[in-house]
N, C-alpha and C positions, 0 to 999 in steps of 0.2 A: 159741272164744268170747273176745271181748276185753272186759275190764272197764274202764269209764271212770268216773272220779269228776269230775263237773262241778258248778260252782256257777252258779246262774242265779237270775233274779228273776221272781216271779209278780206280774204287774201287777194293778192294781185291777180289771181286766176278767176276772181269773182265768186268763189265757192264759200258759202256760209255753212258752218258745221254747228249743230246744236247738240248740247249734252244735257239730257234731262235726268231728273231724279230716278234712282233705282226702283222706286215704287211704280214707275211707268213702264218698266221693262216687260217685254213679252205681251204687249197689249196693242190692239188697234187703236189709234188715236186720230182725231181730226185736228189739224193745225190751222190756226188763223194767225197770220203774220202781219204785224204792223211795225215798220222799220222807222227808227228815229236815230239820227246821228248822236252818238254818245257824247255827253259832256264830261269834263273832268280830265284828270291826267291820262296821258297816253302811256301805253306799255312799251318799254324798251324791248326790241326784238333782235335776235341774232341774225347772222347772214342768210339763214334759211327761212326767216320769217317767223320762227317760233319765239314766244315770250322767253326772256332770259330765265334760265333755271327750269323751264317746263319739262324738257326731256329728262333731266336728272331727277326732278320731282316725280315724274311718271314712273321711272325705274324704281325709285325708293318706295313708291306706293303700290308696287306689284302685289304685296301681301293683302292689301285692301281688296284687290280684285280676285283673290284666291289663287294667284299664280305661284308656282313653286319657285324656290331659289334656283338661280342658274347653276349648272354643274361646275365643279371645280375645274378650272382650265388645265391644271396639271394632270388630271385623270384623262384628258383628251389627247395628251402628248404621248408619243411612243418612244 
């Protein structure tokens, strides 16, 4: 059994999303959840509820996920 301590955000919709290490991908797992309100500084969020810089950081990290670069927009114009 592996014990993980994760910090996550429960949105206004009440949905909690968990991101686990890549070593746990493509496996059946049993989850035991213990919820405790996080102490410490809060994260500044944009108008959509995302942490500031999260969307830009995710786009910049696309290569870490093996995603190709987006096509050059000029090639899409006729």
